PDBQT receptor file of N, H, CA, C and O in Angstrom, charges set to zero:
ATOM      1  N   MET A   1     101.866 111.011  85.015  1.00  0.00    +0.000 N 
ATOM      2  CA  MET A   1     101.331 110.953  86.363  1.00  0.00    +0.000 C 
ATOM      3  C   MET A   1     102.433 111.361  87.325  1.00  0.00    +0.000 C 
ATOM      4  O   MET A   1     103.596 110.994  87.153  1.00  0.00    +0.000 OA
ATOM      5  N   ASN A   2     102.050 112.124  88.337  1.00  0.00    +0.000 N 
ATOM      6  H   ASN A   2     101.105 112.421  88.476  1.00  0.00    +0.000 HD
ATOM      7  CA  ASN A   2     103.015 112.489  89.367  1.00  0.00    +0.000 C 
ATOM      8  C   ASN A   2     102.499 112.091  90.745  1.00  0.00    +0.000 C 
ATOM      9  O   ASN A   2     101.382 111.588  90.873  1.00  0.00    +0.000 OA
ATOM     10  N   VAL A   3     103.300 112.312  91.760  1.00  0.00    +0.000 N 
ATOM     11  H   VAL A   3     104.207 112.720  91.656  1.00  0.00    +0.000 HD
ATOM     12  CA  VAL A   3     102.955 111.914  93.127  1.00  0.00    +0.000 C 
ATOM     13  C   VAL A   3     101.642 112.552  93.575  1.00  0.00    +0.000 C 
ATOM     14  O   VAL A   3     100.828 111.901  94.230  1.00  0.00    +0.000 OA
ATOM     15  N   GLY A   4     101.438 113.787  93.236  1.00  0.00    +0.000 N 
ATOM     16  H   GLY A   4     102.099 114.317  92.705  1.00  0.00    +0.000 HD
ATOM     17  CA  GLY A   4     100.207 114.475  93.611  1.00  0.00    +0.000 C 
ATOM     18  C   GLY A   4      98.958 113.796  93.071  1.00  0.00    +0.000 C 
ATOM     19  O   GLY A   4      97.929 113.746  93.745  1.00  0.00    +0.000 OA
ATOM     20  N   ASP A   5      99.051 113.270  91.846  1.00  0.00    +0.000 N 
ATOM     21  H   ASP A   5      99.887 113.310  91.298  1.00  0.00    +0.000 HD
ATOM     22  CA  ASP A   5      97.917 112.556  91.253  1.00  0.00    +0.000 C 
ATOM     23  C   ASP A   5      97.553 111.333  92.090  1.00  0.00    +0.000 C 
ATOM     24  O   ASP A   5      96.375 111.058  92.322  1.00  0.00    +0.000 OA
ATOM     25  N   VAL A   6      98.557 110.614  92.534  1.00  0.00    +0.000 N 
ATOM     26  H   VAL A   6      99.513 110.837  92.346  1.00  0.00    +0.000 HD
ATOM     27  CA  VAL A   6      98.324 109.421  93.352  1.00  0.00    +0.000 C 
ATOM     28  C   VAL A   6      97.752 109.808  94.706  1.00  0.00    +0.000 C 
ATOM     29  O   VAL A   6      96.805 109.182  95.182  1.00  0.00    +0.000 OA
ATOM     30  N   LEU A   7      98.317 110.833  95.327  1.00  0.00    +0.000 N 
ATOM     31  H   LEU A   7      99.086 111.342  94.940  1.00  0.00    +0.000 HD
ATOM     32  CA  LEU A   7      97.850 111.246  96.656  1.00  0.00    +0.000 C 
ATOM     33  C   LEU A   7      96.404 111.718  96.637  1.00  0.00    +0.000 C 
ATOM     34  O   LEU A   7      95.674 111.490  97.602  1.00  0.00    +0.000 OA
ATOM     35  N   ARG A   8      95.982 112.356  95.585  1.00  0.00    +0.000 N 
ATOM     36  H   ARG A   8      96.575 112.541  94.802  1.00  0.00    +0.000 HD
ATOM     37  CA  ARG A   8      94.603 112.842  95.507  1.00  0.00    +0.000 C 
ATOM     38  C   ARG A   8      93.588 111.700  95.516  1.00  0.00    +0.000 C 
ATOM     39  O   ARG A   8      92.426 111.910  95.862  1.00  0.00    +0.000 OA
ATOM     40  N   LYS A   9      94.010 110.508  95.143  1.00  0.00    +0.000 N 
ATOM     41  H   LYS A   9      94.954 110.337  94.862  1.00  0.00    +0.000 HD
ATOM     42  CA  LYS A   9      93.116 109.353  95.126  1.00  0.00    +0.000 C 
ATOM     43  C   LYS A   9      93.054 108.644  96.473  1.00  0.00    +0.000 C 
ATOM     44  O   LYS A   9      92.233 107.747  96.665  1.00  0.00    +0.000 OA
ATOM     45  N   LYS A  10      93.918 109.040  97.407  1.00  0.00    +0.000 N 
ATOM     46  H   LYS A  10      94.585 109.768  97.250  1.00  0.00    +0.000 HD
ATOM     47  CA  LYS A  10      93.970 108.406  98.723  1.00  0.00    +0.000 C 
ATOM     48  C   LYS A  10      93.193 109.229  99.744  1.00  0.00    +0.000 C 
ATOM     49  O   LYS A  10      92.778 110.358  99.484  1.00  0.00    +0.000 OA
ATOM     50  N   SER A  11      93.013 108.631 100.898  1.00  0.00    +0.000 N 
ATOM     51  H   SER A  11      93.350 107.713 101.109  1.00  0.00    +0.000 HD
ATOM     52  CA  SER A  11      92.383 109.331 102.011  1.00  0.00    +0.000 C 
ATOM     53  C   SER A  11      93.295 110.472 102.473  1.00  0.00    +0.000 C 
ATOM     54  O   SER A  11      94.520 110.365 102.419  1.00  0.00    +0.000 OA
ATOM     55  N   ALA A  12      92.685 111.544 102.919  1.00  0.00    +0.000 N 
ATOM     56  H   ALA A  12      91.690 111.631 102.963  1.00  0.00    +0.000 HD
ATOM     57  CA  ALA A  12      93.456 112.690 103.411  1.00  0.00    +0.000 C 
ATOM     58  C   ALA A  12      93.934 112.466 104.842  1.00  0.00    +0.000 C 
ATOM     59  O   ALA A  12      94.710 113.268 105.362  1.00  0.00    +0.000 OA
ATOM     60  N   ARG A  13      93.489 111.402 105.479  1.00  0.00    +0.000 N 
ATOM     61  H   ARG A  13      92.858 110.751 105.057  1.00  0.00    +0.000 HD
ATOM     62  CA  ARG A  13      93.842 111.128 106.873  1.00  0.00    +0.000 C 
ATOM     63  C   ARG A  13      95.284 110.648 106.973  1.00  0.00    +0.000 C 
ATOM     64  O   ARG A  13      95.689 109.718 106.276  1.00  0.00    +0.000 OA
ATOM     65  N   VAL A  14      96.051 111.288 107.842  1.00  0.00    +0.000 N 
ATOM     66  H   VAL A  14      95.722 112.044 108.408  1.00  0.00    +0.000 HD
ATOM     67  CA  VAL A  14      97.428 110.884 108.112  1.00  0.00    +0.000 C 
ATOM     68  C   VAL A  14      97.456 110.263 109.500  1.00  0.00    +0.000 C 
ATOM     69  O   VAL A  14      97.122 110.919 110.487  1.00  0.00    +0.000 OA
ATOM     70  N   VAL A  15      97.853 109.006 109.575  1.00  0.00    +0.000 N 
ATOM     71  H   VAL A  15      98.125 108.473 108.773  1.00  0.00    +0.000 HD
ATOM     72  CA  VAL A  15      97.872 108.292 110.850  1.00  0.00    +0.000 C 
ATOM     73  C   VAL A  15      99.238 108.482 111.490  1.00  0.00    +0.000 C 
ATOM     74  O   VAL A  15     100.271 108.266 110.855  1.00  0.00    +0.000 OA
ATOM     75  N   THR A  16      99.232 108.888 112.754  1.00  0.00    +0.000 N 
ATOM     76  H   THR A  16      98.393 109.063 113.270  1.00  0.00    +0.000 HD
ATOM     77  CA  THR A  16     100.477 109.148 113.472  1.00  0.00    +0.000 C 
ATOM     78  C   THR A  16     100.579 108.269 114.707  1.00  0.00    +0.000 C 
ATOM     79  O   THR A  16      99.595 107.693 115.173  1.00  0.00    +0.000 OA
ATOM     80  N   ILE A  17     101.790 108.185 115.218  1.00  0.00    +0.000 N 
ATOM     81  H   ILE A  17     102.588 108.653 114.839  1.00  0.00    +0.000 HD
ATOM     82  CA  ILE A  17     102.063 107.442 116.443  1.00  0.00    +0.000 C 
ATOM     83  C   ILE A  17     103.172 108.162 117.202  1.00  0.00    +0.000 C 
ATOM     84  O   ILE A  17     104.052 108.774 116.598  1.00  0.00    +0.000 OA
ATOM     85  N   ARG A  18     103.124 108.085 118.505  1.00  0.00    +0.000 N 
ATOM     86  H   ARG A  18     102.409 107.588 118.996  1.00  0.00    +0.000 HD
ATOM     87  CA  ARG A  18     104.188 108.687 119.322  1.00  0.00    +0.000 C 
ATOM     88  C   ARG A  18     105.423 107.808 119.285  1.00  0.00    +0.000 C 
ATOM     89  O   ARG A  18     105.313 106.586 119.181  1.00  0.00    +0.000 OA
ATOM     90  N   MET A  19     106.583 108.409 119.367  1.00  0.00    +0.000 N 
ATOM     91  H   MET A  19     106.672 109.401 119.451  1.00  0.00    +0.000 HD
ATOM     92  CA  MET A  19     107.819 107.643 119.239  1.00  0.00    +0.000 C 
ATOM     93  C   MET A  19     108.077 106.713 120.424  1.00  0.00    +0.000 C 
ATOM     94  O   MET A  19     108.923 105.824 120.328  1.00  0.00    +0.000 OA
ATOM     95  N   ASN A  20     107.370 106.898 121.532  1.00  0.00    +0.000 N 
ATOM     96  H   ASN A  20     106.683 107.620 121.610  1.00  0.00    +0.000 HD
ATOM     97  CA  ASN A  20     107.578 106.019 122.687  1.00  0.00    +0.000 C 
ATOM     98  C   ASN A  20     106.598 104.841 122.724  1.00  0.00    +0.000 C 
ATOM     99  O   ASN A  20     106.582 104.095 123.703  1.00  0.00    +0.000 OA
ATOM    100  N   GLU A  21     105.785 104.659 121.684  1.00  0.00    +0.000 N 
ATOM    101  H   GLU A  21     105.798 105.264 120.888  1.00  0.00    +0.000 HD
ATOM    102  CA  GLU A  21     104.878 103.505 121.614  1.00  0.00    +0.000 C 
ATOM    103  C   GLU A  21     105.663 102.249 121.238  1.00  0.00    +0.000 C 
ATOM    104  O   GLU A  21     106.767 102.340 120.702  1.00  0.00    +0.000 OA
ATOM    105  N   THR A  22     105.099 101.097 121.514  1.00  0.00    +0.000 N 
ATOM    106  H   THR A  22     104.202 101.023 121.949  1.00  0.00    +0.000 HD
ATOM    107  CA  THR A  22     105.765  99.838 121.193  1.00  0.00    +0.000 C 
ATOM    108  C   THR A  22     105.576  99.473 119.716  1.00  0.00    +0.000 C 
ATOM    109  O   THR A  22     104.679  99.974 119.038  1.00  0.00    +0.000 OA
ATOM    110  N   VAL A  23     106.440  98.599 119.254  1.00  0.00    +0.000 N 
ATOM    111  H   VAL A  23     107.169  98.193 119.805  1.00  0.00    +0.000 HD
ATOM    112  CA  VAL A  23     106.334  98.093 117.886  1.00  0.00    +0.000 C 
ATOM    113  C   VAL A  23     105.001  97.367 117.712  1.00  0.00    +0.000 C 
ATOM    114  O   VAL A  23     104.372  97.456 116.658  1.00  0.00    +0.000 OA
ATOM    115  N   GLY A  24     104.578  96.652 118.745  1.00  0.00    +0.000 N 
ATOM    116  H   GLY A  24     105.089  96.580 119.602  1.00  0.00    +0.000 HD
ATOM    117  CA  GLY A  24     103.303  95.938 118.685  1.00  0.00    +0.000 C 
ATOM    118  C   GLY A  24     102.129  96.876 118.491  1.00  0.00    +0.000 C 
ATOM    119  O   GLY A  24     101.237  96.592 117.691  1.00  0.00    +0.000 OA
ATOM    120  N   VAL A  25     102.113  97.970 119.196  1.00  0.00    +0.000 N 
ATOM    121  H   VAL A  25     102.837  98.201 119.846  1.00  0.00    +0.000 HD
ATOM    122  CA  VAL A  25     101.040  98.952 119.053  1.00  0.00    +0.000 C 
ATOM    123  C   VAL A  25     101.069  99.546 117.648  1.00  0.00    +0.000 C 
ATOM    124  O   VAL A  25     100.019  99.739 117.035  1.00  0.00    +0.000 OA
ATOM    125  N   ALA A  26     102.257  99.833 117.137  1.00  0.00    +0.000 N 
ATOM    126  H   ALA A  26     103.110  99.676 117.635  1.00  0.00    +0.000 HD
ATOM    127  CA  ALA A  26     102.381 100.379 115.783  1.00  0.00    +0.000 C 
ATOM    128  C   ALA A  26     101.842  99.389 114.751  1.00  0.00    +0.000 C 
ATOM    129  O   ALA A  26     101.117  99.779 113.836  1.00  0.00    +0.000 OA
ATOM    130  N   ALA A  27     102.191  98.120 114.896  1.00  0.00    +0.000 N 
ATOM    131  H   ALA A  27     102.780  97.803 115.639  1.00  0.00    +0.000 HD
ATOM    132  CA  ALA A  27     101.731  97.095 113.958  1.00  0.00    +0.000 C 
ATOM    133  C   ALA A  27     100.209  96.961 114.003  1.00  0.00    +0.000 C 
ATOM    134  O   ALA A  27      99.566  96.846 112.959  1.00  0.00    +0.000 OA
ATOM    135  N   GLN A  28      99.638  96.975 115.191  1.00  0.00    +0.000 N 
ATOM    136  H   GLN A  28     100.160  97.069 116.039  1.00  0.00    +0.000 HD
ATOM    137  CA  GLN A  28      98.183  96.884 115.324  1.00  0.00    +0.000 C 
ATOM    138  C   GLN A  28      97.493  98.090 114.695  1.00  0.00    +0.000 C 
ATOM    139  O   GLN A  28      96.448  97.946 114.060  1.00  0.00    +0.000 OA
ATOM    140  N   LEU A  29      98.064  99.267 114.865  1.00  0.00    +0.000 N 
ATOM    141  H   LEU A  29      98.913  99.385 115.380  1.00  0.00    +0.000 HD
ATOM    142  CA  LEU A  29      97.486 100.480 114.295  1.00  0.00    +0.000 C 
ATOM    143  C   LEU A  29      97.544 100.444 112.767  1.00  0.00    +0.000 C 
ATOM    144  O   LEU A  29      96.590 100.839 112.097  1.00  0.00    +0.000 OA
ATOM    145  N   MET A  30      98.664  99.970 112.223  1.00  0.00    +0.000 N 
ATOM    146  H   MET A  30      99.439  99.650 112.768  1.00  0.00    +0.000 HD
ATOM    147  CA  MET A  30      98.761  99.860 110.768  1.00  0.00    +0.000 C 
ATOM    148  C   MET A  30      97.747  98.858 110.225  1.00  0.00    +0.000 C 
ATOM    149  O   MET A  30      97.120  99.098 109.193  1.00  0.00    +0.000 OA
ATOM    150  N   ARG A  31      97.589  97.746 110.917  1.00  0.00    +0.000 N 
ATOM    151  H   ARG A  31      98.098  97.551 111.755  1.00  0.00    +0.000 HD
ATOM    152  CA  ARG A  31      96.627  96.739 110.468  1.00  0.00    +0.000 C 
ATOM    153  C   ARG A  31      95.201  97.272 110.539  1.00  0.00    +0.000 C 
ATOM    154  O   ARG A  31      94.429  97.121 109.593  1.00  0.00    +0.000 OA
ATOM    155  N   ALA A  32      94.858  97.889 111.651  1.00  0.00    +0.000 N 
ATOM    156  H   ALA A  32      95.485  98.012 112.420  1.00  0.00    +0.000 HD
ATOM    157  CA  ALA A  32      93.500  98.411 111.834  1.00  0.00    +0.000 C 
ATOM    158  C   ALA A  32      93.173  99.515 110.824  1.00  0.00    +0.000 C 
ATOM    159  O   ALA A  32      92.024  99.671 110.412  1.00  0.00    +0.000 OA
ATOM    160  N   SER A  33      94.193 100.274 110.432  1.00  0.00    +0.000 N 
ATOM    161  H   SER A  33      95.127 100.148 110.767  1.00  0.00    +0.000 HD
ATOM    162  CA  SER A  33      94.000 101.385 109.501  1.00  0.00    +0.000 C 
ATOM    163  C   SER A  33      94.221 100.972 108.056  1.00  0.00    +0.000 C 
ATOM    164  O   SER A  33      94.030 101.778 107.145  1.00  0.00    +0.000 OA
ATOM    165  N   ASP A  34      94.624  99.717 107.834  1.00  0.00    +0.000 N 
ATOM    166  H   ASP A  34      94.779  99.062 108.574  1.00  0.00    +0.000 HD
ATOM    167  CA  ASP A  34      94.910  99.184 106.501  1.00  0.00    +0.000 C 
ATOM    168  C   ASP A  34      95.923 100.059 105.754  1.00  0.00    +0.000 C 
ATOM    169  O   ASP A  34      95.722 100.454 104.606  1.00  0.00    +0.000 OA
ATOM    170  N   ILE A  35      97.030 100.342 106.469  1.00  0.00    +0.000 N 
ATOM    171  H   ILE A  35      97.194 100.021 107.402  1.00  0.00    +0.000 HD
ATOM    172  CA  ILE A  35      98.107 101.151 105.901  1.00  0.00    +0.000 C 
ATOM    173  C   ILE A  35      99.436 100.452 106.172  1.00  0.00    +0.000 C 
ATOM    174  O   ILE A  35      99.495  99.515 106.969  1.00  0.00    +0.000 OA
ATOM    175  N   SER A  36     100.491 100.900 105.518  1.00  0.00    +0.000 N 
ATOM    176  H   SER A  36     100.443 101.661 104.871  1.00  0.00    +0.000 HD
ATOM    177  CA  SER A  36     101.789 100.250 105.669  1.00  0.00    +0.000 C 
ATOM    178  C   SER A  36     102.845 101.147 106.301  1.00  0.00    +0.000 C 
ATOM    179  O   SER A  36     104.004 100.750 106.416  1.00  0.00    +0.000 OA
ATOM    180  N   ALA A  37     102.456 102.356 106.712  1.00  0.00    +0.000 N 
ATOM    181  H   ALA A  37     101.514 102.679 106.619  1.00  0.00    +0.000 HD
ATOM    182  CA  ALA A  37     103.426 103.260 107.338  1.00  0.00    +0.000 C 
ATOM    183  C   ALA A  37     102.709 104.265 108.230  1.00  0.00    +0.000 C 
ATOM    184  O   ALA A  37     101.548 104.610 108.006  1.00  0.00    +0.000 OA
ATOM    185  N   LEU A  38     103.423 104.719 109.235  1.00  0.00    +0.000 N 
ATOM    186  H   LEU A  38     104.365 104.439 109.417  1.00  0.00    +0.000 HD
ATOM    187  CA  LEU A  38     102.905 105.713 110.173  1.00  0.00    +0.000 C 
ATOM    188  C   LEU A  38     103.879 106.890 110.238  1.00  0.00    +0.000 C 
ATOM    189  O   LEU A  38     105.090 106.709 110.110  1.00  0.00    +0.000 OA
ATOM    190  N   VAL A  39     103.348 108.084 110.434  1.00  0.00    +0.000 N 
ATOM    191  H   VAL A  39     102.364 108.231 110.538  1.00  0.00    +0.000 HD
ATOM    192  CA  VAL A  39     104.190 109.234 110.726  1.00  0.00    +0.000 C 
ATOM    193  C   VAL A  39     104.469 109.195 112.225  1.00  0.00    +0.000 C 
ATOM    194  O   VAL A  39     103.546 109.083 113.031  1.00  0.00    +0.000 OA
ATOM    195  N   VAL A  40     105.745 109.287 112.594  1.00  0.00    +0.000 N 
ATOM    196  H   VAL A  40     106.495 109.378 111.939  1.00  0.00    +0.000 HD
ATOM    197  CA  VAL A  40     106.138 109.238 114.005  1.00  0.00    +0.000 C 
ATOM    198  C   VAL A  40     106.296 110.666 114.510  1.00  0.00    +0.000 C 
ATOM    199  O   VAL A  40     106.973 111.492 113.899  1.00  0.00    +0.000 OA
ATOM    200  N   LYS A  41     105.646 110.933 115.650  1.00  0.00    +0.000 N 
ATOM    201  H   LYS A  41     105.096 110.262 116.147  1.00  0.00    +0.000 HD
ATOM    202  CA  LYS A  41     105.714 112.264 116.236  1.00  0.00    +0.000 C 
ATOM    203  C   LYS A  41     106.399 112.217 117.591  1.00  0.00    +0.000 C 
ATOM    204  O   LYS A  41     106.246 111.264 118.355  1.00  0.00    +0.000 OA
ATOM    205  N   ASP A  42     107.152 113.261 117.869  1.00  0.00    +0.000 N 
ATOM    206  H   ASP A  42     107.277 114.035 117.248  1.00  0.00    +0.000 HD
ATOM    207  CA  ASP A  42     107.787 113.442 119.170  1.00  0.00    +0.000 C 
ATOM    208  C   ASP A  42     106.967 114.490 119.908  1.00  0.00    +0.000 C 
ATOM    209  O   ASP A  42     107.131 115.688 119.679  1.00  0.00    +0.000 OA
ATOM    210  N   VAL A  43     106.090 114.041 120.787  1.00  0.00    +0.000 N 
ATOM    211  H   VAL A  43     105.956 113.067 120.972  1.00  0.00    +0.000 HD
ATOM    212  CA  VAL A  43     105.201 114.970 121.486  1.00  0.00    +0.000 C 
ATOM    213  C   VAL A  43     105.811 115.484 122.782  1.00  0.00    +0.000 C 
ATOM    214  O   VAL A  43     105.156 116.207 123.533  1.00  0.00    +0.000 OA
ATOM    215  N   VAL A  44     107.059 115.117 123.051  1.00  0.00    +0.000 N 
ATOM    216  H   VAL A  44     107.591 114.530 122.441  1.00  0.00    +0.000 HD
ATOM    217  CA  VAL A  44     107.712 115.526 124.283  1.00  0.00    +0.000 C 
ATOM    218  C   VAL A  44     108.538 116.796 124.081  1.00  0.00    +0.000 C 
ATOM    219  O   VAL A  44     108.777 117.539 125.032  1.00  0.00    +0.000 OA
ATOM    220  N   ARG A  45     108.971 117.044 122.851  1.00  0.00    +0.000 N 
ATOM    221  H   ARG A  45     108.777 116.440 122.078  1.00  0.00    +0.000 HD
ATOM    222  CA  ARG A  45     109.826 118.192 122.573  1.00  0.00    +0.000 C 
ATOM    223  C   ARG A  45     109.106 119.492 122.884  1.00  0.00    +0.000 C 
ATOM    224  O   ARG A  45     107.878 119.566 122.831  1.00  0.00    +0.000 OA
ATOM    225  N   THR A  46     109.873 120.502 123.206  1.00  0.00    +0.000 N 
ATOM    226  H   THR A  46     110.870 120.442 123.250  1.00  0.00    +0.000 HD
ATOM    227  CA  THR A  46     109.288 121.794 123.587  1.00  0.00    +0.000 C 
ATOM    228  C   THR A  46     108.528 122.457 122.451  1.00  0.00    +0.000 C 
ATOM    229  O   THR A  46     107.612 123.240 122.698  1.00  0.00    +0.000 OA
ATOM    230  N   GLU A  47     108.895 122.154 121.198  1.00  0.00    +0.000 N 
ATOM    231  H   GLU A  47     109.640 121.518 120.997  1.00  0.00    +0.000 HD
ATOM    232  CA  GLU A  47     108.189 122.790 120.085  1.00  0.00    +0.000 C 
ATOM    233  C   GLU A  47     106.870 122.106 119.742  1.00  0.00    +0.000 C 
ATOM    234  O   GLU A  47     106.206 122.510 118.788  1.00  0.00    +0.000 OA
ATOM    235  N   GLY A  48     106.477 121.093 120.485  1.00  0.00    +0.000 N 
ATOM    236  H   GLY A  48     107.017 120.764 121.261  1.00  0.00    +0.000 HD
ATOM    237  CA  GLY A  48     105.176 120.472 120.289  1.00  0.00    +0.000 C 
ATOM    238  C   GLY A  48     105.214 119.234 119.421  1.00  0.00    +0.000 C 
ATOM    239  O   GLY A  48     106.223 118.531 119.357  1.00  0.00    +0.000 OA
ATOM    240  N   ASN A  49     104.110 118.979 118.757  1.00  0.00    +0.000 N 
ATOM    241  H   ASN A  49     103.291 119.550 118.809  1.00  0.00    +0.000 HD
ATOM    242  CA  ASN A  49     103.974 117.783 117.913  1.00  0.00    +0.000 C 
ATOM    243  C   ASN A  49     104.854 117.892 116.676  1.00  0.00    +0.000 C 
ATOM    244  O   ASN A  49     104.448 118.468 115.666  1.00  0.00    +0.000 OA
ATOM    245  N   THR A  50     106.049 117.343 116.757  1.00  0.00    +0.000 N 
ATOM    246  H   THR A  50     106.379 116.875 117.577  1.00  0.00    +0.000 HD
ATOM    247  CA  THR A  50     107.005 117.417 115.666  1.00  0.00    +0.000 C 
ATOM    248  C   THR A  50     107.135 116.060 114.994  1.00  0.00    +0.000 C 
ATOM    249  O   THR A  50     107.404 115.061 115.661  1.00  0.00    +0.000 OA
ATOM    250  N   ALA A  51     106.947 116.011 113.683  1.00  0.00    +0.000 N 
ATOM    251  H   ALA A  51     106.728 116.822 113.141  1.00  0.00    +0.000 HD
ATOM    252  CA  ALA A  51     107.155 114.766 112.945  1.00  0.00    +0.000 C 
ATOM    253  C   ALA A  51     108.653 114.499 112.906  1.00  0.00    +0.000 C 
ATOM    254  O   ALA A  51     109.440 115.350 112.489  1.00  0.00    +0.000 OA
ATOM    255  N   VAL A  52     109.037 113.288 113.352  1.00  0.00    +0.000 N 
ATOM    256  H   VAL A  52     108.398 112.598 113.690  1.00  0.00    +0.000 HD
ATOM    257  CA  VAL A  52     110.464 112.958 113.406  1.00  0.00    +0.000 C 
ATOM    258  C   VAL A  52     110.837 111.832 112.456  1.00  0.00    +0.000 C 
ATOM    259  O   VAL A  52     112.018 111.514 112.315  1.00  0.00    +0.000 OA
ATOM    260  N   GLY A  53     109.845 111.216 111.794  1.00  0.00    +0.000 N 
ATOM    261  H   GLY A  53     108.886 111.475 111.908  1.00  0.00    +0.000 HD
ATOM    262  CA  GLY A  53     110.172 110.147 110.856  1.00  0.00    +0.000 C 
ATOM    263  C   GLY A  53     108.959 109.333 110.468  1.00  0.00    +0.000 C 
ATOM    264  O   GLY A  53     107.815 109.678 110.763  1.00  0.00    +0.000 OA
ATOM    265  N   MET A  54     109.262 108.225 109.787  1.00  0.00    +0.000 N 
ATOM    266  H   MET A  54     110.191 107.944 109.548  1.00  0.00    +0.000 HD
ATOM    267  CA  MET A  54     108.245 107.279 109.343  1.00  0.00    +0.000 C 
ATOM    268  C   MET A  54     108.560 105.911 109.948  1.00  0.00    +0.000 C 
ATOM    269  O   MET A  54     109.726 105.548 110.103  1.00  0.00    +0.000 OA
ATOM    270  N   PHE A  55     107.523 105.164 110.284  1.00  0.00    +0.000 N 
ATOM    271  H   PHE A  55     106.576 105.459 110.159  1.00  0.00    +0.000 HD
ATOM    272  CA  PHE A  55     107.666 103.795 110.767  1.00  0.00    +0.000 C 
ATOM    273  C   PHE A  55     106.885 102.921 109.808  1.00  0.00    +0.000 C 
ATOM    274  O   PHE A  55     105.688 103.135 109.612  1.00  0.00    +0.000 OA
ATOM    275  N   THR A  56     107.545 101.929 109.201  1.00  0.00    +0.000 N 
ATOM    276  H   THR A  56     108.517 101.755 109.360  1.00  0.00    +0.000 HD
ATOM    277  CA  THR A  56     106.938 101.147 108.130  1.00  0.00    +0.000 C 
ATOM    278  C   THR A  56     106.825  99.668 108.494  1.00  0.00    +0.000 C 
ATOM    279  O   THR A  56     107.357  99.214 109.507  1.00  0.00    +0.000 OA
ATOM    280  N   GLU A  57     106.116  98.931 107.636  1.00  0.00    +0.000 N 
ATOM    281  H   GLU A  57     105.684  99.300 106.813  1.00  0.00    +0.000 HD
ATOM    282  CA  GLU A  57     106.027  97.480 107.815  1.00  0.00    +0.000 C 
ATOM    283  C   GLU A  57     107.416  96.860 107.826  1.00  0.00    +0.000 C 
ATOM    284  O   GLU A  57     107.665  95.902 108.557  1.00  0.00    +0.000 OA
ATOM    285  N   ARG A  58     108.301  97.392 107.036  1.00  0.00    +0.000 N 
ATOM    286  H   ARG A  58     108.099  98.170 106.442  1.00  0.00    +0.000 HD
ATOM    287  CA  ARG A  58     109.680  96.877 107.002  1.00  0.00    +0.000 C 
ATOM    288  C   ARG A  58     110.355  97.045 108.373  1.00  0.00    +0.000 C 
ATOM    289  O   ARG A  58     111.105  96.171 108.808  1.00  0.00    +0.000 OA
ATOM    290  N   ASP A  59     110.088  98.153 109.036  1.00  0.00    +0.000 N 
ATOM    291  H   ASP A  59     109.478  98.862 108.682  1.00  0.00    +0.000 HD
ATOM    292  CA  ASP A  59     110.629  98.360 110.380  1.00  0.00    +0.000 C 
ATOM    293  C   ASP A  59     110.103  97.320 111.356  1.00  0.00    +0.000 C 
ATOM    294  O   ASP A  59     110.840  96.860 112.228  1.00  0.00    +0.000 OA
ATOM    295  N   VAL A  60     108.830  96.942 111.218  1.00  0.00    +0.000 N 
ATOM    296  H   VAL A  60     108.231  97.315 110.510  1.00  0.00    +0.000 HD
ATOM    297  CA  VAL A  60     108.244  95.904 112.070  1.00  0.00    +0.000 C 
ATOM    298  C   VAL A  60     108.975  94.585 111.846  1.00  0.00    +0.000 C 
ATOM    299  O   VAL A  60     109.365  93.919 112.806  1.00  0.00    +0.000 OA
ATOM    300  N   VAL A  61     109.159  94.210 110.600  1.00  0.00    +0.000 N 
ATOM    301  H   VAL A  61     108.843  94.750 109.821  1.00  0.00    +0.000 HD
ATOM    302  CA  VAL A  61     109.822  92.945 110.267  1.00  0.00    +0.000 C 
ATOM    303  C   VAL A  61     111.243  92.922 110.838  1.00  0.00    +0.000 C 
ATOM    304  O   VAL A  61     111.664  91.927 111.429  1.00  0.00    +0.000 OA
ATOM    305  N   ARG A  62     111.965  94.002 110.661  1.00  0.00    +0.000 N 
ATOM    306  H   ARG A  62     111.624  94.810 110.181  1.00  0.00    +0.000 HD
ATOM    307  CA  ARG A  62     113.333  94.057 111.186  1.00  0.00    +0.000 C 
ATOM    308  C   ARG A  62     113.365  93.965 112.705  1.00  0.00    +0.000 C 
ATOM    309  O   ARG A  62     114.217  93.275 113.264  1.00  0.00    +0.000 OA
ATOM    310  N   ALA A  63     112.444  94.656 113.380  1.00  0.00    +0.000 N 
ATOM    311  H   ALA A  63     111.752  95.216 112.926  1.00  0.00    +0.000 HD
ATOM    312  CA  ALA A  63     112.406  94.614 114.841  1.00  0.00    +0.000 C 
ATOM    313  C   ALA A  63     112.111  93.210 115.344  1.00  0.00    +0.000 C 
ATOM    314  O   ALA A  63     112.718  92.760 116.316  1.00  0.00    +0.000 OA
ATOM    315  N   VAL A  64     111.188  92.516 114.696  1.00  0.00    +0.000 N 
ATOM    316  H   VAL A  64     110.695  92.881 113.906  1.00  0.00    +0.000 HD
ATOM    317  CA  VAL A  64     110.859  91.145 115.100  1.00  0.00    +0.000 C 
ATOM    318  C   VAL A  64     112.047  90.221 114.833  1.00  0.00    +0.000 C 
ATOM    319  O   VAL A  64     112.347  89.350 115.650  1.00  0.00    +0.000 OA
ATOM    320  N   ALA A  65     112.713  90.399 113.716  1.00  0.00    +0.000 N 
ATOM    321  H   ALA A  65     112.469  91.106 113.052  1.00  0.00    +0.000 HD
ATOM    322  CA  ALA A  65     113.867  89.555 113.372  1.00  0.00    +0.000 C 
ATOM    323  C   ALA A  65     115.005  89.735 114.363  1.00  0.00    +0.000 C 
ATOM    324  O   ALA A  65     115.694  88.771 114.698  1.00  0.00    +0.000 OA
ATOM    325  N   VAL A  66     115.207  90.946 114.830  1.00  0.00    +0.000 N 
ATOM    326  H   VAL A  66     114.648  91.729 114.558  1.00  0.00    +0.000 HD
ATOM    327  CA  VAL A  66     116.316  91.229 115.752  1.00  0.00    +0.000 C 
ATOM    328  C   VAL A  66     115.940  90.905 117.191  1.00  0.00    +0.000 C 
ATOM    329  O   VAL A  66     116.743  90.322 117.919  1.00  0.00    +0.000 OA
ATOM    330  N   HIS A  67     114.734  91.273 117.611  1.00  0.00    +0.000 N 
ATOM    331  H   HIS A  67     114.082  91.746 117.019  1.00  0.00    +0.000 HD
ATOM    332  CA  HIS A  67     114.359  91.181 119.022  1.00  0.00    +0.000 C 
ATOM    333  C   HIS A  67     113.374  90.065 119.341  1.00  0.00    +0.000 C 
ATOM    334  O   HIS A  67     113.137  89.772 120.512  1.00  0.00    +0.000 OA
ATOM    335  N   GLY A  68     112.805  89.447 118.333  1.00  0.00    +0.000 N 
ATOM    336  H   GLY A  68     112.998  89.685 117.381  1.00  0.00    +0.000 HD
ATOM    337  CA  GLY A  68     111.853  88.367 118.570  1.00  0.00    +0.000 C 
ATOM    338  C   GLY A  68     110.470  88.837 118.903  1.00  0.00    +0.000 C 
ATOM    339  O   GLY A  68     109.577  88.019 119.125  1.00  0.00    +0.000 OA
TER     340      GLY A  68
């Protein structure tokens, strides 16, 4: 089995979030979508909607631990 085999069994929908959204909004979006990670997009850059990273449940936990 390879990664492609696993991906074919999942939804083709990729959930994204803008990098200027709050951690709370990201957490709510992950919960509502029943997913554990979001693709982060920088929609301000001149080249348009550029994926700049991933935001995960682990990032939420760390942000809450550091900032409350």
